[in-house]
C-alpha positions in Angstrom: 20.1 37.4 17.9 16.7 37.8 19.6 15.1 35.4 17.2 17.8 32.8 17.8 17.4 33.1 21.6 13.6 32.7 21.2 14.0 29.6 19.0 16.6 28.0 21.4 14.4 28.6 24.4 11.3 27.4 22.6 13.2 24.2 21.7 14.3 23.8 25.3 10.6 24.1 26.3 9.6 21.4 23.9 12.4 19.1 25.2 11.4 19.7 28.8 7.8 18.9 27.9 8.6 15.7 26.1 11.1 14.3 28.6 9.1 15.6 31.5 6.1 13.8 30.0 8.1 10.5 29.8 9.1 10.7 33.4 5.7 11.7 34.6 3.9 8.8 32.7 6.5 6.2 33.8 6.3 7.3 37.5 2.5 7.7 37.6 2.0 4.3 35.9 4.4 2.6 38.3 2.7 4.1 41.4 -0.7 3.0 40.0 0.4 -0.5 39.3 2.1 -1.1 42.7 -1.0 0.1 44.4 -3.0 -2.7 42.7 -4.8 -0.7 40.0 -5.0 -2.8 36.8 -2.8 -1.7 34.0 -5.7 -1.3 31.6 -7.3 1.3 34.0 -4.0 3.0 34.3 -3.8 3.3 30.5 -7.4 4.5 30.2 -6.9 7.2 32.8 -3.4 8.1 33.9 -1.6 7.7 30.6 -4.4 9.4 28.6 -4.2 12.5 30.9 -0.4 12.5 30.9 0.0 12.5 27.2 -2.3 15.5 26.9 -0.9 17.4 29.9 1.5 19.4 27.7 -1.3 20.8 25.6 -3.4 21.5 28.8 -0.6 23.4 30.5 0.5 25.3 27.4 -3.1 26.4 26.7 -3.8 27.2 30.4 -0.6 29.3 30.7 -1.5 31.2 27.5 -5.0 31.8 28.9 -3.6 33.1 32.2 -1.3 35.5 30.5 -4.0 36.6 28.1 -6.3 37.5 31.1 -3.5 39.4 32.9 -2.2 41.3 29.9 -5.4 41.6 27.8 -3.4 40.2 24.8 -6.0 38.5 22.5 -3.1 36.9 20.6 -2.5 34.7 23.6 -6.2 33.7 23.6 -5.6 32.6 20.0 -2.6 30.6 21.2 -4.6 28.9 24.0 -7.3 27.8 21.5 -5.0 27.2 18.6 -2.8 24.9 20.6 -5.7 22.7 21.7 -7.4 22.6 18.3 -4.1 22.5 16.3 -2.9 19.6 18.4 -6.0 17.6 17.4 -5.4 18.5 13.7 -1.7 17.6 14.0 -2.5 14.3 15.8 -4.8 13.2 13.0 -3.4 14.9 9.9 0.3 14.2 10.6 0.8 11.6 13.3 -2.2 9.3 12.7 -1.7 9.7 8.9 1.9 8.4 9.3 0.6 5.4 11.3 -2.1 4.6 8.7 0.4 4.8 5.8 2.9 2.6 7.6 0.4 0.2 9.2 -3.3 0.1 8.0 -5.4 -2.1 10.2 -8.7 -3.9 10.6 -10.7 -3.0 13.8 -13.7 -4.1 15.8 -16.2 -1.4 15.2 -17.7 -1.6 18.7 -14.3 -0.8 20.3 -14.0 2.5 18.4 -17.5 3.6 17.5 -18.4 5.6 20.6 -14.9 7.1 20.9 -15.0 8.3 17.2 -18.5 9.7 17.6 -17.5 11.5 20.8 -14.5 13.0 19.1 -16.4 14.1 16.1 -19.3 15.4 18.3 -16.9 17.5 20.3 -15.2 18.9 17.2 -18.6 19.7 15.6 -19.8 21.3 18.8 -16.7 23.5 19.0 -17.2 24.6 15.4 -20.9 25.5 16.1 -19.9 27.4 19.3 -17.3 29.4 17.4 -19.5 30.3 14.4 -22.7 31.0 16.3 -21.6 32.3 19.6 -18.0 33.4 18.8 -16.6 31.5 21.7 -16.8 28.8 24.3 -18.9 30.0 27.2 -20.6 28.4 30.2 -23.2 26.4 28.3 -20.6 25.3 25.7 -18.2 24.3 28.5 -20.9 22.2 30.2 -21.6 20.3 27.0 -17.9 19.7 26.3 -17.3 18.5 29.9 -20.3 16.2 29.6 -18.7 14.6 26.5 -15.5 14.3 28.4 -17.3 12.6 31.3 -18.9 10.1 28.9 -15.5 9.3 27.3 -13.8 8.7 30.7 -16.7 6.6 31.9 -16.5 4.5 28.8 -12.7 4.1 29.2 -13.0 2.9 32.8 -16.0 0.7 32.0 -14.1 -1.0 29.2 -11.0 -1.5 31.3 -13.0 -3.0 34.2 -14.8 -5.4 31.8 -11.5 -6.5 30.3 -9.9 -7.0 33.7 -12.8 -9.2 34.8 -12.6 -11.2 31.6 -8.9 -11.7 32.1 -9.4 -12.9 35.7 -12.1 -15.3 34.6 -9.7 -16.7 32.0 -6.9 -17.0 34.5 -4.9 -14.0 33.2 -3.4 -11.8 35.9 -1.1 -8.8 35.9 2.3 -9.4 37.4 2.5 -8.0 40.9 5.5 -5.9 41.6 6.9 -5.5 45.2 8.2 -2.0 45.6 11.5 -1.4 47.3 12.6 1.8 49.0 14.9 2.5 46.2 12.2 2.1 43.5 9.9 4.3 45.5 12.5 7.0 45.8 13.4 6.8 42.1 9.8 7.1 41.0 9.0 9.9 43.4 12.0 11.7 41.9 10.8 10.9 38.3 7.3 12.1 39.2 8.5 15.5 40.6 11.1 16.0 37.9 8.6 15.1 35.2 5.9 17.4 36.5 8.4 20.3 36.9 9.7 19.7 33.4 6.2 19.9 31.9 5.3 23.0 33.9 8.6 24.9 33.1 8.6 23.7 29.6 5.1 24.8 29.0 5.9 28.3 30.4 9.0 28.6 28.2 7.0 27.4 25.1 4.3 30.0 25.6 6.5 32.9 26.3 9.0 32.3 23.5 6.4 31.2 21.0 4.7 34.6 21.5 8.1 36.4 21.3 9.0 34.5 18.1 5.6 35.4 16.6 6.2 39.1 17.3 9.8 39.1 16.1 8.9 37.3 12.9 5.9 39.4 12.2 3.4 36.6 12.3 0.4 36.0 14.5 0.4 34.0 17.8 -2.2 31.8 16.2 0.1 30.7 13.3 2.8 29.8 15.8 0.4 28.0 18.0 -1.2 25.8 15.3 2.2 24.9 13.8 5.3 24.9 16.1 3.5 24.8 19.4 0.8 22.3 18.4 3.2 19.9 16.9 5.6 20.3 19.8 3.0 19.5 22.4 1.9 16.5 20.3 5.3 14.9 20.4 4.2 12.5 23.2 1.5 11.1 20.9 4.1 10.9 18.1 6.5 8.9 20.3 3.7 6.6 21.3 2.6 6.1 17.7 6.1 5.4 16.4 6.6 2.9 19.2 3.2 1.3 18.3 4.3 1.0 14.6 7.6 -0.7 15.6 5.7 -3.1 17.8 3.0 -3.5 15.2 0.3 -2.4 17.6 -1.9 -0.3 15.4 -4.9 -0.3 17.7 -2.7 1.1 20.5 -1.8 4.0 18.3 -5.4 4.7 17.1 -6.8 4.4 20.7 -4.2 6.8 22.2 -4.6 9.4 19.5 -8.4 9.4 19.5 -8.5 9.4 23.3 -6.0 12.3 23.5 -8.0 14.3 21.0 -11.2 13.9 23.0 -9.4 15.3 26.1 -7.9 18.2 24.0 -11.3 19.3 22.8 -13.5 18.6 25.9 -11.2 19.4 28.8 -8.7 22.0 27.7 -11.1 24.5 26.1 -13.5 24.6 29.1 -10.5 25.0 31.5 -9.2 27.9 29.4 -12.7 29.4 29.3 -12.9 29.4 33.1 -9.4 30.9 33.3 -10.4 33.6 30.8 -13.3 34.6 33.0 -16.1 32.4 31.8 -15.8 32.9 28.0 -13.1 31.9 25.6 -13.6 34.2 22.5 -13.1 32.5 19.2 -12.8 35.0 16.3 -11.0 35.5 13.1 -9.1 32.7 11.3 -9.3 30.4 14.4 -13.0 30.0 13.9 -13.0 30.2 10.1 -10.1 28.0 9.3 -8.6 26.1 12.2 -11.8 24.6 13.7 -13.4 23.6 10.4 -10.1 22.0 9.4 -10.0 20.0 12.6 -13.6 18.8 12.0 -12.8 17.9 8.3 -9.7 16.0 9.1 -11.5 14.2 12.0 -14.3 13.2 9.6 -11.8 11.7 7.1 -10.1 9.8 9.8 -13.3 8.4 11.4 -16.4 8.3 9.2 -15.1 5.8 6.5 -13.9 3.5 9.3 -17.3 3.4 10.9 -18.6 1.7 7.7 -15.5 -0.3 6.5 -14.3 -1.4 9.9 -10.7 -0.6 9.0 -8.3 2.2 9.0 -7.0 2.2 5.4 -3.7 3.5 3.9 -5.7 5.8 1.5 -7.0 7.6 4.6 -3.5 8.2 5.8 -2.5 9.6 2.4 -5.6 11.8 2.2 -5.1 13.0 5.8 -1.5 13.9 5.1 -2.5 15.8 2.0 -5.2 17.7 3.8 -2.8 18.6 6.6 -0.3 19.9 4.1 -3.0 22.1 2.5 -4.0 23.3 5.9 -0.4 24.2 6.8 0.0 26.1 3.5 -3.2 28.0 4.0 -2.3 28.8 7.6 1.2 30.0 7.1 0.9 31.8 3.8 -2.8 32.6 3.2 -4.5 32.9 6.6 -5.5 36.6 6.1 -6.6 35.9 2.5 -8.9 33.1 3.7 -10.4 35.3 6.4 -11.0 38.2 3.9 -12.5 35.8 1.4 -15.0 34.4 3.9 -16.0 37.8 5.2 
């Protein structure tokens, strides 16, 4: 009965996060648009942050509880959710997109983003192996990568807006009514509350479920929690597939991954008291898997200028292998490496 209750509450948390995220994105985007901010800039900033807000709050709540209780398992959950979400985004969600809709790209549109994502993943692996955690120096480096990514997003959006204006293309202006303002204020508040309460439910019941099932918080975090908090990216990707907008799917996932790696981990490090310890299977298996899957997703594309179907198939296969190792052989992998 306790396991059933934990599963139900965990599912409720995921639903609150997903629906809360929908409301939050819709309302934030609407307010930005009616204030005169171009849609491209809204997408490059507001939507990018909103789709990663579930991961940020889940990891932050886990870090807060870890600091107050001293439970290192919750530290694993904070890290595992952030890194596991990147792995799920690429190995599962992006893989599905590539299998369904391979696409040719303009290398200049993606090169910096892919390099920043791989650089952040490589930096996290180095920090975990050499320093056994993300500390002050590590956080500064990751935040610097985050700042570069955000600057590039905004710069690209501004350049595009200017080009559209020069070509006579303008965003449609919307005149807000009192009813629309009230509706979107309500959606914003309900969405934010849903994400916050959903994240709290997810962390508490994921930890309880791990204890009841006799598995580690880390396993739960890189499987159920990571996939659950990646659902906004999954919805965006499926929508992009239906609308045949492959570049939208790729851009959203790569952008979300950069935020996961370069913002969530430093924030959790600060919450944890300045250092976020990375030990055991998290550093030996989860982080290298994240880097490997990221390399398969990005490096061939840098040379071929396309995301190919074979990449999607390989990514899905690697993710399946990672899941099997995580769920069934995590302790064996750790003992083998040691």
